[in-house]
N, C-alpha and C positions, 0 to 999 in steps of 0.2 A: 161806579164802574162795573161793567159786567165781566164775568170770567171769560177768558179767551176760549174759543171752541177748540176742542182737541180732535186731532185727526184719528182715524181708526187704529193706527199703529200705537199711538199714545194710550188710547182706551184699552187695547189689548195688554200693553205693558202694565197698566194700572191693575187690571184683573190678575195678571200673573203675580204681581207684587202682593196683592191681597191673599192669594192662595198660598204663596210662600210664607207670608207672615203667619197665617193660620196653621200651616204645617209646623213651622218652628215653634209656635206656641204649644202645639200638641206634643212636642218632643219632651222627654223626661230628663233632659239635662246631659245625657251622655250620647246624644246623636241617634237614639233609637226611639221610635214611636212608643208612646205609652200603650199599655195593653188595651186593646179594643175588645168589645164583647165577643167578636169572632175569635180572636186570639185566645181569650180565656176559655171559650168553648172547645177550641182545638186542644188546648192544654189539658182540660178536664178529660177529654176523650182519650188522649194519649196516656194519661195517668191511669185511666180505667183499663185500657188495654194492658198496660204493664202489670197492674194489680191482678187482672185475670190470668196473665201469663205466669206470674209467680204462684198463684193458687194452682194452676194447672201443673206446674213443675212439682210443687209440693205433693200433689196428689199422684204423681208418677205418670200422668197422662202426656200425650203428645201435643205440641203447639201448632197453631195455625200459622200460615205465612204472615199474617198481620201481627200476631203475637211475637213471632220470631224476629220480624223486622223491628218491632219496638225494642226488643231485648238487645239486638245488635246495633240499634240506632242507625238503621239504613232504611231506604225506601222499600216498600213492599215489592215494587217492580224489580229491585235488585235481587231479592230472594227468588222470585220466579225466574229471573235470568240465570241465576246460579243453578236452579233446578234444571232448566233447559240444557245448560252446558254440563250438567251432572258433576258440578264441583262441590256440592254439599250433599250429605246423606239425607234421604227423605223416605217416607213411607207413603204408598199410594193405595187407596181403597176406592176403586171406581174412579170418579173424577176428583176425589178429595185427596189433598196432599197434606201430610203432617210431618212434624220434625221433632226429634229428640235433641234438646238443647245441648246436652253434654256431648253427644256424637258430633253435632255441628261444630261446637267449639273446638273439639279435639281435631276434627278434620281441618278447620281453618288454621289451627296452630301448626299442624303438619305441613300445610301448603304455604304457610307464612302469609296468609291473607285474612287477618282477623278484622273484618268490617269493610 
């Protein structure tokens, strides 16, 4: 006996089921996808930024917006938004904006907006 011909809707459902099965197989048991190479690369980059920020702080230098964002665990756009609204202290030399972490943290504590 030959297999019955599936209509396009059934074929689409089969494809969806296959994709869902593959996605579930890729999950690591807790509902989250296992680390992909992109995720690993992003994590390495984030850790590198944090390490550079710590070294900058130890040297007594000022942080970049990206380093401050990593330290505060916020998006870099959030840092620039706060600069625009003048809700965090910053230093500007030409087009470059830098931050003193202690001043920013103290400012955020006073304003009750830490992150």
